[in-house]
C-alpha positions as CSV (number, residue, x, y, z in Angstrom):
1,M,-35.8,-23.8,19.3
2,S,-35.7,-20.7,17.7
3,E,-32.9,-19.5,15.1
4,N,-31.6,-17.3,17.4
5,D,-31.2,-20.0,20.3
6,E,-29.1,-22.3,17.7
7,I,-25.8,-23.9,19.8
8,Q,-22.6,-25.2,18.0
9,R,-20.3,-26.6,20.0
10,L,-17.0,-25.7,18.9
11,S,-13.8,-28.4,19.2
12,L,-10.9,-28.4,21.9
13,N,-8.8,-26.3,18.8
14,D,-11.3,-23.6,18.5
15,V,-12.4,-23.1,22.5
16,T,-8.9,-22.7,22.9
17,S,-8.2,-20.4,20.1
18,H,-11.7,-18.2,21.5
19,V,-10.5,-17.7,25.5
20,L,-6.7,-16.7,24.0
21,E,-8.2,-14.4,22.0
22,E,-10.2,-12.9,24.4
23,C,-7.0,-12.8,26.4
24,R,-5.7,-10.8,24.1
25,T,-8.4,-8.4,23.3
26,V,-9.1,-7.1,26.9
27,V,-4.7,-6.8,27.7
28,P,-4.4,-3.2,25.3
29,G,-6.9,-1.4,27.0
30,M,-5.3,-2.9,30.9
31,Q,-1.8,-2.1,29.4
32,A,-2.8,1.0,28.5
33,L,-4.7,1.9,31.6
34,F,-1.4,0.8,33.7
35,G,0.5,3.6,31.5
36,F,-1.8,6.3,32.4
37,Q,-1.5,5.5,36.2
38,L,2.7,5.1,36.0
39,I,2.7,8.1,34.3
40,S,0.1,10.1,36.7
41,V,2.6,10.0,39.9
42,F,5.2,11.6,38.0
43,S,3.1,15.1,37.6
44,T,3.9,17.7,40.1
45,E,0.3,18.2,40.5
46,F,0.4,14.4,42.0
47,R,1.9,15.2,45.6
48,R,0.5,18.6,45.3
49,L,-3.1,17.8,44.8
50,L,-3.9,13.9,46.3
51,S,-3.0,13.2,50.6
52,P,-1.2,10.7,51.4
53,G,-3.6,8.2,51.8
54,E,-5.0,9.2,48.4
55,R,-1.4,8.7,46.9
56,V,-1.4,5.4,48.9
57,L,-4.6,4.4,46.7
58,H,-3.5,4.9,43.7
59,L,-0.3,2.8,44.4
60,A,-3.2,0.1,45.0
61,A,-4.9,0.8,41.7
62,I,-1.7,0.4,40.3
63,V,-1.0,-2.9,41.6
64,L,-4.4,-4.4,41.5
65,V,-4.0,-3.7,37.8
66,T,-0.6,-4.7,37.4
67,I,-2.3,-8.0,39.1
68,A,-5.3,-8.6,36.2
69,I,-2.4,-7.8,33.7
70,V,-0.4,-11.3,35.0
71,L,-4.2,-13.7,35.5
72,V,-4.9,-12.1,31.8
73,M,-1.8,-12.8,30.4
74,A,-1.1,-16.1,32.3
75,P,-2.7,-18.3,30.1
76,A,-0.4,-17.5,27.6
77,A,1.9,-18.7,29.6
78,L,0.6,-21.5,30.4
79,H,0.0,-23.1,27.3
80,R,3.2,-22.0,26.0
81,Q,5.1,-24.1,28.5
82,T,2.7,-26.8,29.4
83,E,1.1,-28.1,26.5
84,P,2.5,-26.3,23.2
85,R,1.4,-28.8,20.8
86,T,-2.0,-29.7,22.2
87,V,-5.0,-28.4,23.9
88,S,-7.0,-29.6,26.8
89,V,-10.2,-29.6,28.6
90,R,-7.9,-28.7,31.6
91,F,-6.3,-25.8,30.0
92,I,-8.8,-24.4,28.7
93,S,-10.9,-24.7,32.4
94,I,-7.4,-23.0,34.0
95,S,-7.6,-20.2,31.4
96,S,-10.9,-19.0,31.4
97,R,-11.0,-18.8,35.1
98,L,-7.5,-16.7,34.8
99,L,-9.2,-14.3,32.4
100,M,-12.4,-14.1,34.9
101,A,-9.9,-14.0,38.1
102,S,-8.4,-10.8,35.9
103,M,-11.8,-8.6,36.6
104,A,-11.5,-8.3,40.2
105,P,-8.0,-6.8,40.9
106,L,-9.0,-4.7,37.5
107,A,-12.5,-3.3,38.5
108,V,-11.5,-2.3,42.2
109,G,-8.1,-0.6,40.3
110,I,-10.3,1.1,38.2
111,C,-13.1,2.0,40.9
112,L,-10.0,3.4,42.6
113,D,-8.4,5.5,40.4
114,V,-12.0,7.1,39.3
115,Y,-12.6,7.7,42.8
116,I,-9.8,10.2,43.0
117,V,-10.0,11.2,39.8
118,A,-13.6,12.5,41.3
119,R,-12.3,13.6,43.6
120,L,-10.1,15.8,42.6
121,T,-12.9,16.9,39.7
122,V,-15.6,17.5,42.2
123,D,-13.4,18.1,45.4
124,S,-15.8,16.2,47.5
125,G,-14.6,12.7,49.0
126,P,-18.2,11.7,49.7
127,A,-19.3,12.5,46.4
128,A,-16.2,10.6,44.8
129,G,-17.3,7.6,46.6
130,A,-20.9,7.5,45.6
131,I,-19.2,7.8,42.3
132,A,-16.6,4.9,42.3
133,L,-19.3,3.3,44.6
134,V,-21.8,3.2,41.2
135,L,-19.2,2.7,38.8
136,L,-17.8,-0.8,40.9
137,C,-22.2,-1.5,40.9
138,V,-21.8,-1.5,36.8
139,F,-18.9,-3.7,36.8
140,L,-20.8,-6.2,38.8
141,L,-24.2,-6.1,37.1
142,F,-22.9,-6.5,33.3
143,W,-19.3,-9.0,34.4
144,L,-21.2,-11.0,37.1
145,V,-24.9,-10.7,37.3
146,L,-25.9,-10.5,33.6
147,P,-23.7,-13.4,32.7
148,R,-25.0,-15.8,35.3
149,V,-28.8,-14.5,34.2
150,I,-28.3,-15.4,30.7
151,R,-26.2,-18.8,31.9
152,N,-29.4,-19.7,34.2
153,R,-32.3,-18.8,31.2
154,S,-30.4,-20.9,28.6
155,G,-29.1,-23.6,31.4
156,G,-25.8,-23.2,29.3
157,D,-22.3,-24.0,30.9
158,L,-20.6,-20.6,31.2
């Protein structure tokens, strides 16, 4: 085993701190995105430039980002209400699943809004769709495929 392959087991307390910190790291970005999504609706250009279908897509993106925010903030509420003075493998497992579950609606929500922005920018639905689809592939690559490849190569327990 090389120095780069060194593994250190963490205590339940340390793992809990890590998972909660990961959630706290993601939340500000989600909140900023959510704010921009809400503000855009009040622009006079929103109704003028977007078709009714595109406005519904934007609403769907807002709902998806909201779901992602709820999922990523759930571990803190869960911990505070169920195990405020302890940590457990069950809590870590549930929290990790909630954090990972938040990534799907976040990715789709971002891609829907990128589609809308791209459609307004390049004035082409097919080109905008291609841009959004490429972005979705990037999300899948870095959030799903790459971690699994690394886990399978290292024999880890992601």
